N, C-alpha and C positions, 0 to 999 in steps of 0.2 A: 650543550646549552640547548640546542635546537631539539636533538632527539627527545630531550626528558620534557620539553615544552610541547611537543607534540603527543607525547604519551599522555601529558596532563588535560589535554583539551579534548582528547578522545575518552580519557576518564569520564570528564564533565559531561561530553555529548551524549554518550552511552547510557548514563544515570539518567540525565537528563530525558532522552529518547524513552528509556523503559518505564520511568515515572510520569511521562508527559507533563515534565518540570521545566518551564519556562526559563527560569533562572538558571539552572544549570547550562542549558543550550546558550543561553546568551551570553555566559562566562567563557563557554567553549568558542563563540563566534568572536568574541574580543580577541580571546588569545589568538585565533587563527589570522585576523586581520593584521595583527601585530605582526607574527610571522611571515606573513606573505609581505608586507613592506620590508622586512629586513632581509628576505630570503636572495641568495646569490647562488649561481652554477646551479649545481645538483640539488639544492635544497628547493628550487623552485617548484618543480614538479610535485615533490611532497607539499608543498606549501599552497598550490592550488588546488590539490585534491583535498587536502583537510578544509580548506576553507569552502570548497563546493559541498564537500559533505555537511558542514554546516548548515550551511544555506539550504541544501536538500531537507533534512530533518526537520528544521524550524518551517519551511516551507509546507512539510506534510500536515502541520498542524494550523498554520495560519491561513485564513483567506488571501487571496490576490496572489499574483503572478511575480512579484519581485523577486522575493528569495528563489523561485523554481527558476526563473530565467538568468540571474546571476549564478545559480548552480550551474546550469547548463552551459553558459560561457567558459566558467573555468573547467569544466571536465573536457568540454571541446577543446581548450587549449591543451590542456594537459594530456590528452591523447594524441594529439599532433606532435607532441614534443617526445614521445616514447616511441622508438625504432622497434617493430615487430622483430626483426633478423636478430637484433642485438640482444633485445630485452623482452622475450616472447610473454613470460608469465606477467611482469609490469605492463605490458601492453595490454595483455588479456584483462587484467584487472582495471585499466583505464577506460575498456570498451564496457566491461560490466558497469561502471559507474555511469558512463554515458547512457547505456541502456535504461538504467535505474531511474535517472531524471527525465528520459523521454516517455518512457513507461509513465511515470507519475502526471506529466503534464497532458499526455494523451488521454489518460483516465479521467482526469478531472474535467478537461474541456471537450471531451468526447472528439477528438483529434485523430482519424484514422491514419493520417499521413504519419503524425508522431508516433502513433503505435507500430506502424511499419518500418519506421528508423529503430526503434527497441528491439524489435524482434531481429534486425539485421546485426544490431550491436551484440545481443545475448548469442547470436550464431556465430559470430566472429570469437568470442571467448569459447567456444565449444571447439573451434579449430585448435585450440591449445591445450585444454583441460579435456581429459577424459574419464570415465567411471572407474579404472582401473589405477590410473597413477594419481589422480587427485579426486577422489570420489567426493568430497564435501564440496569443492568449487564446481566441478561438472553438476552436481546436483543442485546447487543454488541457481544456477545459470539456467540450467534446463528448465527446474520449476519456475523462474522468472519469465522465461521464453513463452512456456506454456501457459501461464496468468495471462500475458499478453494476447497470446493469439485466442485464447479463449473470450476475452474481453473484445477483441476484434470480430469473431464469429457472432458475438452477441449483437455487435454494432451492424454488422453487415448480413446479418440473417443466414449465415452459413453454419449449418451444423457440421458440415465435414471437418472444418477447422477447430472447431470446439472437440471433437472425437480425437483428433491427432494431439490436443493438449492433454486430454485425458489419456491418451495411451502414453503420452512422455513422462506424465506425473505417476503412472503405474510403475515405468521404469524406474523412477527416482525413488518411490518408497519401497522397491525391491533391492535397491542399493543401499538404501540407509538403515543402519539398524535403531530402533528406538532407545536401546540403552546406551547405545555410544554417541548418538547425535540428537537428542531429545527436542533441542529448540528446531533444529531443521527438519525434523521427521514430522514434527506438530505443524509447522509452517506449509510442507508439502501437503498434508493432510487436509489443512484448511483450504489449500487453493485447489484440491480437486474437488473439494466440497462446493467452492464457489463456481468451478467448472461445471459440476452437475446441474446447479441452478440456471446458469446460462444455459444449458443445453435443453432444459425443460422452458423455457421460456421461449426460446427459437422453434421448437417442434410443437409447443405445447401439450406436450406428454408431462403429467406432472409426476409421472412414476419416480424419477430419479431423486427428488425431494425430499421423501423419508431419508433414505439412504445419506444425503447431504447434510441433513440436519444431525443424523447418527455422528457423522465423520467430524462436525462440527463440535461436538460436544465431546468427543474422543479427544481432539487437537487440544480443547480447552482444559480438560482434564491434567494433560502433561504441562501445559503452559503457567497453570496455576501453580506449579511447584517451581518456578523457573523465575520468578519474580519478573514478569513481562506484562505488565498493566497496559499498556499502549497497544501491544500487540493483542491482547485479549480483549481491549475495547473494539478495536477493528474488526476480530473474531466475532463477537457477540453481536455487533452492527450488520454482519453478513448473514450470522445465523437469524437475526430478526427479519431481514428481508426474505429470507429463504420461506421462513415459517408465515411470514405474509402473503407467498404466493400459492400456498396450498389452497386447492378449491374450496369454495362455499366458505369462506372465512373459518376453516378448520383448526387453522394455528393460530389465530388472534391470540390467544392466553400467552402462546409460548411468544410469538413476537414482543409481546409487551415484556414479557419477561427480560428477554434478550435486551431489547433496548434499554431498559431501566438498567440492566448490568453493564452494559456499554456506558452510559452515562455516569455511572458511580465509578467506573473505571477511569473514565476520562477526566480532563478537567475544563472550567469555564474560564478561567482567568487569564487563558492566553489567546483571547478571540477564535477558538478552538473550531476548525473547520470540521474536523471530524465528529465533535460533540455536536456542533448544530445537524449535522447528518442525522444523528441517532434521534437527536429531537424532533427531527422532520418525521422519522419513522415513528415516534411514540404520537406524532399529530395524526399521522395517517391511519394509525390504530383507533385513535378515538374518533377520527371521521367515520370509518367503516362502521363503527359500533353506532353510530348516530349522536354521538356526544360533540356537537358542532362547538360548544363553547370552549371545551377542552381542546379540542383541536384547533380552533384560532388561536388559542393562548399558547400551544407550543410552536404553531408554526411561524406565528408573530414573532416569536422570541428567536426562533432558528433563523428567520428571514434575515433580521436585523445583523447577524453575523455573517451570513452568506451572501448579502449584498454588498460585502468589501471584497467579493469577487465577482463582477457582474457576468462575465462569460462562463460561468462554471456551471456544470449539468446540475448540481445540488440545487443551485439557486434557482435555475428552472423549473425543477421538479417542485421545490417547496411552493413558488409562486404559484404553480397551476392548482395545486391543492387548496391553497388559498381563494384563488378565483373560483374552485368547484363550491367552494362554501357560500361565495357572495352569490353565486348564480341561485 
C-alpha cells in the first residue's frame, strides 16, 4: 500500500512538473502529506523525501520561500537519517536532493553561502557515483554542480569558476549519448549554454553568446519531442536573456520570440514565479525599444506575482526596470 501510494504521488508530481500543472502537483502534495503522517520505521525516510520533493517542485513555480524552506528541512532530516557506510547510494541521493534545494534557494535569493553548500552536497554525491559505474547519476550531479559553480562565478565575478563549470559540462556531454539519454543530454547542453552567458557577462566579451544561443536551440529541439513544457519554458527564458545580452540591441527580436515562447509554454494560473520572470524579460525588450507603455504593462503584471517573494532577485530586477521608466 505504501509503495503503491508513493508511485502514484510521483506519477502525479512528474506529470504536474512537466506540464506546469498546479492541480497534479497539489494532488501529489496531499498524498505525500498523508504518507508522512502514517510513515513508520524504514518508511519515514522515503516519506520525508517524497514530501520534500513535492514542496521543492511546487516551490520552483510559486513565489515565496514557504515551500522551499519546508523542502530544505525535510531533505536535511532525510540526509541525517541515512548512514553513508551502510547505504552509500541512498546517502548520495539524499545529498543530491539537499544540493538541489540549496541551489534553488541560492539562485532565487542570490545567496552565495547557500550556493556553496549546494556545491558541497553535489560534490559529496560524486564521491559515491562515477562516470563508469553510474553514468547518468554522475552526469546529473556533475552538471548540477557546474550550474551552481557558474552561477556563483557570475555572482562573485570569478571567470575561473565559470571556466571550471564549462570543463565539467564538456565531460558530461562526452559521457552522455544523445540517443540514449536525450533529456539529460539536452539539460546538460542548456546548462553549458547558460554558463557561456555567465562567462560573457563576467568578462565583458560577447563572443560566447552566439554559441550559447545555438546550444539552447539544439537542446530545445530535443526537449520538444519529450513532453517537457516546464523545462522548455525555463530554457526559452534563458535563451531570451542570452539574446538580450547581444551588443547593440542585435538580439531584441530573438529575445522577444524566446520570452513569448516561454510564456506560451508556462502557465499563469499558479502564481507562477517563472512565468513572471519571462514577462519581466518581455517588459525589458519593450523598454529597450522605447515602448514604455508596453514595458510598464508587462512589468506591473510581473511585479504583482514577484512581490509574493519580497527578497527575490527577480523582484529586485523588475522593480528596478519600473523605476527606470518612472525616472
